[in-house]
PDB file of N, CA, C, O and CB in Angstrom:
ATOM      1  N   UNK A   1      71.451 -45.655  38.722  1.00  0.00           N
ATOM      2  CA  UNK A   1      70.455 -45.957  39.089  1.00  0.00           C
ATOM      3  C   UNK A   1      69.637 -44.935  40.647  1.00  0.00           C
ATOM      4  O   UNK A   1      70.290 -44.712  41.666  1.00  0.00           O
ATOM      5  CB  UNK A   1      70.825 -47.410  39.192  1.00  0.00           C
ATOM      6  N   UNK A   2      68.558 -44.593  40.511  1.00  0.00           N
ATOM      7  CA  UNK A   2      67.988 -43.408  41.430  1.00  0.00           C
ATOM      8  C   UNK A   2      67.968 -43.567  43.090  1.00  0.00           C
ATOM      9  O   UNK A   2      67.467 -44.533  43.666  1.00  0.00           O
ATOM     10  CB  UNK A   2      66.443 -43.189  40.987  1.00  0.00           C
ATOM     11  N   UNK A   3      68.337 -42.914  43.471  1.00  0.00           N
ATOM     12  CA  UNK A   3      68.012 -42.746  45.009  1.00  0.00           C
ATOM     13  C   UNK A   3      66.998 -42.366  45.574  1.00  0.00           C
ATOM     14  O   UNK A   3      66.637 -41.229  45.269  1.00  0.00           O
ATOM     15  CB  UNK A   3      68.661 -42.054  45.550  1.00  0.00           C
ATOM     16  N   UNK A   4      65.942 -43.312  46.839  1.00  0.00           N
ATOM     17  CA  UNK A   4      65.150 -42.938  47.238  1.00  0.00           C
ATOM     18  C   UNK A   4      65.035 -40.822  47.027  1.00  0.00           C
ATOM     19  O   UNK A   4      64.242 -40.336  46.220  1.00  0.00           O
ATOM     20  CB  UNK A   4      65.300 -43.746  48.529  1.00  0.00           C
ATOM     21  N   UNK A   5      65.785 -40.103  47.736  1.00  0.00           N
ATOM     22  CA  UNK A   5      65.848 -38.964  47.824  1.00  0.00           C
ATOM     23  C   UNK A   5      65.559 -38.274  46.403  1.00  0.00           C
ATOM     24  O   UNK A   5      64.897 -37.238  46.454  1.00  0.00           O
ATOM     25  CB  UNK A   5      67.019 -38.727  48.426  1.00  0.00           C
ATOM     26  N   UNK A   6      65.994 -38.743  45.092  1.00  0.00           N
ATOM     27  CA  UNK A   6      66.180 -38.084  44.196  1.00  0.00           C
ATOM     28  C   UNK A   6      64.921 -38.758  43.099  1.00  0.00           C
ATOM     29  O   UNK A   6      64.802 -38.446  41.914  1.00  0.00           O
ATOM     30  CB  UNK A   6      67.740 -38.122  43.869  1.00  0.00           C
ATOM     31  N   UNK A   7      64.246 -39.527  43.684  1.00  0.00           N
ATOM     32  CA  UNK A   7      63.157 -39.760  43.094  1.00  0.00           C
ATOM     33  C   UNK A   7      62.170 -38.830  43.034  1.00  0.00           C
ATOM     34  O   UNK A   7      61.506 -38.579  42.028  1.00  0.00           O
ATOM     35  CB  UNK A   7      62.743 -40.698  43.516  1.00  0.00           C
ATOM     36  N   UNK A   8      62.018 -38.079  44.584  1.00  0.00           N
ATOM     37  CA  UNK A   8      60.942 -37.162  45.021  1.00  0.00           C
ATOM     38  C   UNK A   8      61.555 -35.892  44.014  1.00  0.00           C
ATOM     39  O   UNK A   8      60.850 -35.010  43.523  1.00  0.00           O
ATOM     40  CB  UNK A   8      60.859 -36.853  46.937  1.00  0.00           C
ATOM     41  N   UNK A   9      62.970 -36.021  43.846  1.00  0.00           N
ATOM     42  CA  UNK A   9      63.297 -34.317  43.213  1.00  0.00           C
ATOM     43  C   UNK A   9      62.182 -34.497  41.849  1.00  0.00           C
ATOM     44  O   UNK A   9      61.146 -33.955  41.462  1.00  0.00           O
ATOM     45  CB  UNK A   9      65.506 -33.923  42.518  1.00  0.00           C
ATOM     46  N   UNK A  10      63.103 -35.615  41.401  1.00  0.00           N
ATOM     47  CA  UNK A  10      62.358 -35.977  39.983  1.00  0.00           C
ATOM     48  C   UNK A  10      60.658 -35.773  39.492  1.00  0.00           C
ATOM     49  O   UNK A  10      60.141 -35.225  38.519  1.00  0.00           O
ATOM     50  CB  UNK A  10      62.582 -37.486  39.889  1.00  0.00           C
ATOM     51  N   UNK A  11      60.184 -36.401  40.517  1.00  0.00           N
ATOM     52  CA  UNK A  11      58.942 -36.654  40.367  1.00  0.00           C
ATOM     53  C   UNK A  11      58.138 -35.208  40.489  1.00  0.00           C
ATOM     54  O   UNK A  11      57.096 -35.161  39.835  1.00  0.00           O
ATOM     55  CB  UNK A  11      58.563 -37.738  41.381  1.00  0.00           C
ATOM     56  N   UNK A  12      58.426 -34.244  41.105  1.00  0.00           N
ATOM     57  CA  UNK A  12      58.233 -33.087  41.434  1.00  0.00           C
ATOM     58  C   UNK A  12      58.654 -31.761  40.280  1.00  0.00           C
ATOM     59  O   UNK A  12      58.043 -30.775  39.870  1.00  0.00           O
ATOM     60  CB  UNK A  12      58.927 -33.098  42.679  1.00  0.00           C
ATOM     61  N   UNK A  13      59.767 -32.232  40.077  1.00  0.00           N
ATOM     62  CA  UNK A  13      60.209 -31.663  38.451  1.00  0.00           C
ATOM     63  C   UNK A  13      59.324 -31.996  37.684  1.00  0.00           C
ATOM     64  O   UNK A  13      58.535 -31.076  37.469  1.00  0.00           O
ATOM     65  CB  UNK A  13      61.508 -32.194  37.735  1.00  0.00           C
ATOM     66  N   UNK A  14      58.986 -33.402  36.898  1.00  0.00           N
ATOM     67  CA  UNK A  14      58.168 -33.653  35.916  1.00  0.00           C
ATOM     68  C   UNK A  14      56.876 -33.080  36.162  1.00  0.00           C
ATOM     69  O   UNK A  14      56.292 -32.584  35.199  1.00  0.00           O
ATOM     70  CB  UNK A  14      58.110 -34.962  35.687  1.00  0.00           C
ATOM     71  N   UNK A  15      56.344 -33.067  37.271  1.00  0.00           N
ATOM     72  CA  UNK A  15      55.019 -32.622  37.148  1.00  0.00           C
ATOM     73  C   UNK A  15      54.783 -31.113  37.264  1.00  0.00           C
ATOM     74  O   UNK A  15      53.625 -30.747  37.062  1.00  0.00           O
ATOM     75  CB  UNK A  15      54.256 -33.293  38.120  1.00  0.00           C
ATOM     76  N   UNK A  16      55.731 -30.143  37.568  1.00  0.00           N
ATOM     77  CA  UNK A  16      55.810 -29.148  36.996  1.00  0.00           C
ATOM     78  C   UNK A  16      56.257 -28.582  35.738  1.00  0.00           C
ATOM     79  O   UNK A  16      56.087 -27.506  35.164  1.00  0.00           O
ATOM     80  CB  UNK A  16      56.153 -28.798  37.583  1.00  0.00           C
ATOM     81  N   UNK A  17      56.933 -29.744  35.478  1.00  0.00           N
ATOM     82  CA  UNK A  17      57.155 -29.137  33.890  1.00  0.00           C
ATOM     83  C   UNK A  17      56.140 -29.614  32.877  1.00  0.00           C
ATOM     84  O   UNK A  17      56.225 -29.243  31.706  1.00  0.00           O
ATOM     85  CB  UNK A  17      58.630 -29.606  33.237  1.00  0.00           C
ATOM     86  N   UNK A  18      55.011 -30.567  33.362  1.00  0.00           N
ATOM     87  CA  UNK A  18      54.163 -30.801  32.473  1.00  0.00           C
ATOM     88  C   UNK A  18      53.208 -29.658  32.688  1.00  0.00           C
ATOM     89  O   UNK A  18      52.795 -28.950  31.769  1.00  0.00           O
ATOM     90  CB  UNK A  18      53.635 -32.152  32.547  1.00  0.00           C
ATOM     91  N   UNK A  19      52.856 -29.507  34.060  1.00  0.00           N
ATOM     92  CA  UNK A  19      52.095 -28.685  34.272  1.00  0.00           C
ATOM     93  C   UNK A  19      52.075 -26.854  33.658  1.00  0.00           C
ATOM     94  O   UNK A  19      51.121 -26.104  33.448  1.00  0.00           O
ATOM     95  CB  UNK A  19      52.195 -28.933  35.526  1.00  0.00           C
ATOM     96  N   UNK A  20      53.053 -26.714  33.568  1.00  0.00           N
ATOM     97  CA  UNK A  20      54.000 -25.389  32.981  1.00  0.00           C
ATOM     98  C   UNK A  20      53.363 -25.366  31.122  1.00  0.00           C
ATOM     99  O   UNK A  20      52.936 -24.426  30.451  1.00  0.00           O
ATOM    100  CB  UNK A  20      56.309 -25.893  33.148  1.00  0.00           C
ATOM    101  N   UNK A  21      53.539 -26.696  30.813  1.00  0.00           N
ATOM    102  CA  UNK A  21      53.748 -27.244  29.414  1.00  0.00           C
ATOM    103  C   UNK A  21      52.771 -27.794  28.942  1.00  0.00           C
ATOM    104  O   UNK A  21      53.305 -28.518  28.101  1.00  0.00           O
ATOM    105  CB  UNK A  21      54.694 -28.111  29.254  1.00  0.00           C
ATOM    106  N   UNK A  22      51.266 -28.053  28.847  1.00  0.00           N
ATOM    107  CA  UNK A  22      50.429 -28.692  28.797  1.00  0.00           C
ATOM    108  C   UNK A  22      50.228 -29.089  27.423  1.00  0.00           C
ATOM    109  O   UNK A  22      50.310 -28.370  26.427  1.00  0.00           O
ATOM    110  CB  UNK A  22      49.561 -28.176  29.393  1.00  0.00           C
ATOM    111  N   UNK A  23      49.901 -30.570  27.501  1.00  0.00           N
ATOM    112  CA  UNK A  23      50.226 -30.926  25.960  1.00  0.00           C
ATOM    113  C   UNK A  23      51.668 -31.436  25.473  1.00  0.00           C
ATOM    114  O   UNK A  23      51.654 -32.282  24.579  1.00  0.00           O
ATOM    115  CB  UNK A  23      49.988 -29.650  25.145  1.00  0.00           C
ATOM    116  N   UNK A  24      52.867 -31.026  25.948  1.00  0.00           N
ATOM    117  CA  UNK A  24      53.645 -31.290  25.311  1.00  0.00           C
ATOM    118  C   UNK A  24      54.492 -32.421  25.165  1.00  0.00           C
ATOM    119  O   UNK A  24      55.584 -32.197  24.642  1.00  0.00           O
ATOM    120  CB  UNK A  24      54.027 -30.581  25.411  1.00  0.00           C
ATOM    121  N   UNK A  25      54.232 -33.597  25.512  1.00  0.00           N
ATOM    122  CA  UNK A  25      54.359 -34.857  25.022  1.00  0.00           C
ATOM    123  C   UNK A  25      53.558 -35.301  23.728  1.00  0.00           C
ATOM    124  O   UNK A  25      53.869 -36.049  22.801  1.00  0.00           O
ATOM    125  CB  UNK A  25      54.041 -35.656  26.064  1.00  0.00           C
ATOM    126  N   UNK A  26      52.358 -34.533  24.016  1.00  0.00           N
ATOM    127  CA  UNK A  26      51.779 -34.812  22.381  1.00  0.00           C
ATOM    128  C   UNK A  26      52.419 -34.414  21.331  1.00  0.00           C
ATOM    129  O   UNK A  26      52.788 -35.098  20.376  1.00  0.00           O
ATOM    130  CB  UNK A  26      50.554 -34.222  22.050  1.00  0.00           C
ATOM    131  N   UNK A  27      52.575 -33.105  21.542  1.00  0.00           N
ATOM    132  CA  UNK A  27      53.571 -32.106  21.100  1.00  0.00           C
ATOM    133  C   UNK A  27      54.581 -32.946  20.195  1.00  0.00           C
ATOM    134  O   UNK A  27      54.410 -33.100  18.986  1.00  0.00           O
ATOM    135  CB  UNK A  27      54.333 -31.348  22.414  1.00  0.00           C
ATOM    136  N   UNK A  28      55.549 -33.420  20.843  1.00  0.00           N
ATOM    137  CA  UNK A  28      56.821 -33.762  20.825  1.00  0.00           C
ATOM    138  C   UNK A  28      56.350 -35.092  20.227  1.00  0.00           C
ATOM    139  O   UNK A  28      57.258 -35.294  19.420  1.00  0.00           O
ATOM    140  CB  UNK A  28      57.694 -33.685  22.218  1.00  0.00           C
ATOM    141  N   UNK A  29      55.555 -36.072  20.115  1.00  0.00           N
ATOM    142  CA  UNK A  29      55.413 -37.371  19.348  1.00  0.00           C
ATOM    143  C   UNK A  29      54.801 -37.027  18.257  1.00  0.00           C
ATOM    144  O   UNK A  29      54.970 -37.767  17.288  1.00  0.00           O
ATOM    145  CB  UNK A  29      54.684 -38.478  19.994  1.00  0.00           C
ATOM    146  N   UNK A  30      53.719 -35.538  18.061  1.00  0.00           N
ATOM    147  CA  UNK A  30      53.281 -35.527  16.497  1.00  0.00           C
ATOM    148  C   UNK A  30      54.536 -34.939  15.860  1.00  0.00           C
ATOM    149  O   UNK A  30      54.581 -35.064  14.636  1.00  0.00           O
ATOM    150  CB  UNK A  30      51.821 -34.532  16.111  1.00  0.00           C
ATOM    151  N   UNK A  31      55.403 -34.419  16.352  1.00  0.00           N
ATOM    152  CA  UNK A  31      56.548 -34.305  15.595  1.00  0.00           C
ATOM    153  C   UNK A  31      57.477 -35.034  15.320  1.00  0.00           C
ATOM    154  O   UNK A  31      58.323 -34.616  14.529  1.00  0.00           O
ATOM    155  CB  UNK A  31      57.037 -33.619  15.862  1.00  0.00           C
ATOM    156  N   UNK A  32      57.586 -36.212  15.832  1.00  0.00           N
ATOM    157  CA  UNK A  32      58.396 -37.442  15.850  1.00  0.00           C
ATOM    158  C   UNK A  32      57.904 -37.623  14.980  1.00  0.00           C
ATOM    159  O   UNK A  32      58.566 -37.384  13.970  1.00  0.00           O
ATOM    160  CB  UNK A  32      58.498 -38.447  16.768  1.00  0.00           C
ATOM    161  N   UNK A  33      56.610 -38.096  14.792  1.00  0.00           N
ATOM    162  CA  UNK A  33      56.000 -38.739  13.587  1.00  0.00           C
ATOM    163  C   UNK A  33      56.319 -38.333  12.355  1.00  0.00           C
ATOM    164  O   UNK A  33      56.257 -39.045  11.353  1.00  0.00           O
ATOM    165  CB  UNK A  33      54.733 -38.663  13.594  1.00  0.00           C
ATOM    166  N   UNK A  34      56.763 -36.872  12.401  1.00  0.00           N
ATOM    167  CA  UNK A  34      56.460 -36.599  10.399  1.00  0.00           C
ATOM    168  C   UNK A  34      55.225 -36.287   9.839  1.00  0.00           C
ATOM    169  O   UNK A  34      54.193 -36.544  10.458  1.00  0.00           O
ATOM    170  CB  UNK A  34      56.681 -37.955   9.424  1.00  0.00           C
ATOM    171  N   UNK A  35      55.209 -35.825   8.871  1.00  0.00           N
ATOM    172  CA  UNK A  35      54.160 -35.432   8.344  1.00  0.00           C
ATOM    173  C   UNK A  35      53.236 -36.885   7.828  1.00  0.00           C
ATOM    174  O   UNK A  35      52.073 -37.220   8.049  1.00  0.00           O
ATOM    175  CB  UNK A  35      54.628 -34.392   7.224  1.00  0.00           C
ATOM    176  N   UNK A  36      54.111 -37.393   7.220  1.00  0.00           N
ATOM    177  CA  UNK A  36      53.514 -39.209   6.743  1.00  0.00           C
ATOM    178  C   UNK A  36      53.557 -40.138   7.722  1.00  0.00           C
ATOM    179  O   UNK A  36      53.142 -41.263   7.444  1.00  0.00           O
ATOM    180  CB  UNK A  36      54.445 -40.066   5.573  1.00  0.00           C
ATOM    181  N   UNK A  37      54.097 -39.849   9.145  1.00  0.00           N
ATOM    182  CA  UNK A  37      54.461 -40.752  10.167  1.00  0.00           C
ATOM    183  C   UNK A  37      53.414 -40.745  10.906  1.00  0.00           C
ATOM    184  O   UNK A  37      52.434 -40.021  10.732  1.00  0.00           O
ATOM    185  CB  UNK A  37      55.628 -40.489  10.897  1.00  0.00           C
ATOM    186  N   UNK A  38      53.620 -41.854  12.098  1.00  0.00           N
ATOM    187  CA  UNK A  38      52.613 -42.103  12.904  1.00  0.00           C
ATOM    188  C   UNK A  38      53.881 -42.247  14.548  1.00  0.00           C
ATOM    189  O   UNK A  38      54.828 -42.986  14.816  1.00  0.00           O
ATOM    190  CB  UNK A  38      51.526 -43.726  12.206  1.00  0.00           C
ATOM    191  N   UNK A  39      53.233 -41.182  15.216  1.00  0.00           N
ATOM    192  CA  UNK A  39      54.248 -41.023  16.168  1.00  0.00           C
ATOM    193  C   UNK A  39      54.069 -42.111  17.156  1.00  0.00           C
ATOM    194  O   UNK A  39      54.991 -42.071  17.971  1.00  0.00           O
ATOM    195  CB  UNK A  39      54.227 -39.662  16.802  1.00  0.00           C
ATOM    196  N   UNK A  40      53.126 -43.189  17.420  1.00  0.00           N
ATOM    197  CA  UNK A  40      53.172 -44.075  17.864  1.00  0.00           C
ATOM    198  C   UNK A  40      54.002 -45.338  17.523  1.00  0.00           C
ATOM    199  O   UNK A  40      54.440 -46.145  18.344  1.00  0.00           O
ATOM    200  CB  UNK A  40      52.246 -44.119  17.905  1.00  0.00           C
ATOM    201  N   UNK A  41      54.164 -45.380  16.012  1.00  0.00           N
ATOM    202  CA  UNK A  41      55.379 -46.439  15.418  1.00  0.00           C
ATOM    203  C   UNK A  41      56.377 -45.570  15.850  1.00  0.00           C
ATOM    204  O   UNK A  41      56.826 -46.146  16.841  1.00  0.00           O
ATOM    205  CB  UNK A  41      55.496 -46.859  13.617  1.00  0.00           C
ATOM    206  N   UNK A  42      56.801 -44.859  15.751  1.00  0.00           N
ATOM    207  CA  UNK A  42      57.873 -43.934  16.046  1.00  0.00           C
ATOM    208  C   UNK A  42      58.193 -44.307  17.529  1.00  0.00           C
ATOM    209  O   UNK A  42      59.162 -45.065  17.568  1.00  0.00           O
ATOM    210  CB  UNK A  42      57.445 -42.336  15.816  1.00  0.00           C
ATOM    211  N   UNK A  43      57.864 -44.117  18.326  1.00  0.00           N
ATOM    212  CA  UNK A  43      57.792 -44.577  19.782  1.00  0.00           C
ATOM    213  C   UNK A  43      57.728 -45.961  19.745  1.00  0.00           C
ATOM    214  O   UNK A  43      58.782 -46.326  20.266  1.00  0.00           O
ATOM    215  CB  UNK A  43      56.602 -44.035  20.587  1.00  0.00           C
ATOM    216  N   UNK A  44      57.033 -47.019  19.396  1.00  0.00           N
ATOM    217  CA  UNK A  44      57.199 -48.483  19.602  1.00  0.00           C
ATOM    218  C   UNK A  44      58.728 -48.888  18.954  1.00  0.00           C
ATOM    219  O   UNK A  44      59.202 -49.944  19.372  1.00  0.00           O
ATOM    220  CB  UNK A  44      55.866 -49.342  18.804  1.00  0.00           C
ATOM    221  N   UNK A  45      59.362 -48.275  18.166  1.00  0.00           N
ATOM    222  CA  UNK A  45      60.640 -48.347  17.879  1.00  0.00           C
ATOM    223  C   UNK A  45      61.926 -48.056  18.878  1.00  0.00           C
ATOM    224  O   UNK A  45      62.983 -48.675  18.999  1.00  0.00           O
ATOM    225  CB  UNK A  45      60.665 -47.586  16.904  1.00  0.00           C
ATOM    226  N   UNK A  46      61.460 -46.947  19.508  1.00  0.00           N
ATOM    227  CA  UNK A  46      62.125 -46.178  20.082  1.00  0.00           C
ATOM    228  C   UNK A  46      62.490 -46.238  21.781  1.00  0.00           C
ATOM    229  O   UNK A  46      63.325 -45.713  22.517  1.00  0.00           O
ATOM    230  CB  UNK A  46      61.525 -45.172  19.677  1.00  0.00           C
ATOM    231  N   UNK A  47      61.590 -46.995  21.900  1.00  0.00           N
ATOM    232  CA  UNK A  47      60.908 -47.660  23.514  1.00  0.00           C
ATOM    233  C   UNK A  47      61.824 -49.308  23.441  1.00  0.00           C
ATOM    234  O   UNK A  47      61.451 -50.195  22.672  1.00  0.00           O
ATOM    235  CB  UNK A  47      58.445 -47.980  23.460  1.00  0.00           C
ATOM    236  N   UNK A  48      62.691 -49.426  24.110  1.00  0.00           N
ATOM    237  CA  UNK A  48      62.645 -50.861  24.230  1.00  0.00           C
ATOM    238  C   UNK A  48      61.801 -51.712  24.697  1.00  0.00           C
ATOM    239  O   UNK A  48      60.883 -51.150  25.295  1.00  0.00           O
ATOM    240  CB  UNK A  48      63.407 -51.170  24.727  1.00  0.00           C
ATOM    241  N   UNK A  49      61.723 -52.950  24.671  1.00  0.00           N
ATOM    242  CA  UNK A  49      60.649 -53.906  24.828  1.00  0.00           C
ATOM    243  C   UNK A  49      60.785 -53.986  26.656  1.00  0.00           C
ATOM    244  O   UNK A  49      61.787 -53.794  27.346  1.00  0.00           O
ATOM    245  CB  UNK A  49      60.976 -55.561  23.803  1.00  0.00           C
ATOM    246  N   UNK A  50      59.476 -54.316  27.052  1.00  0.00           N
ATOM    247  CA  UNK A  50      59.717 -54.529  28.395  1.00  0.00           C
ATOM    248  C   UNK A  50      59.538 -53.122  29.734  1.00  0.00           C
ATOM    249  O   UNK A  50      59.766 -53.365  30.920  1.00  0.00           O
ATOM    250  CB  UNK A  50      61.219 -55.082  28.258  1.00  0.00           C
TER     251      UNK A  50
END
């Protein structure tokens, strides 16, 4: 579980990470989908419902 103090640090880290690496999420999902796969199919299986 994350404490309130850690939540701010995590938010700041993610903001900086994505600011330094524009499009990183899309690039990872494209690679996860493979040459014939759909990254969203992979994501639907990888992320638990809810």
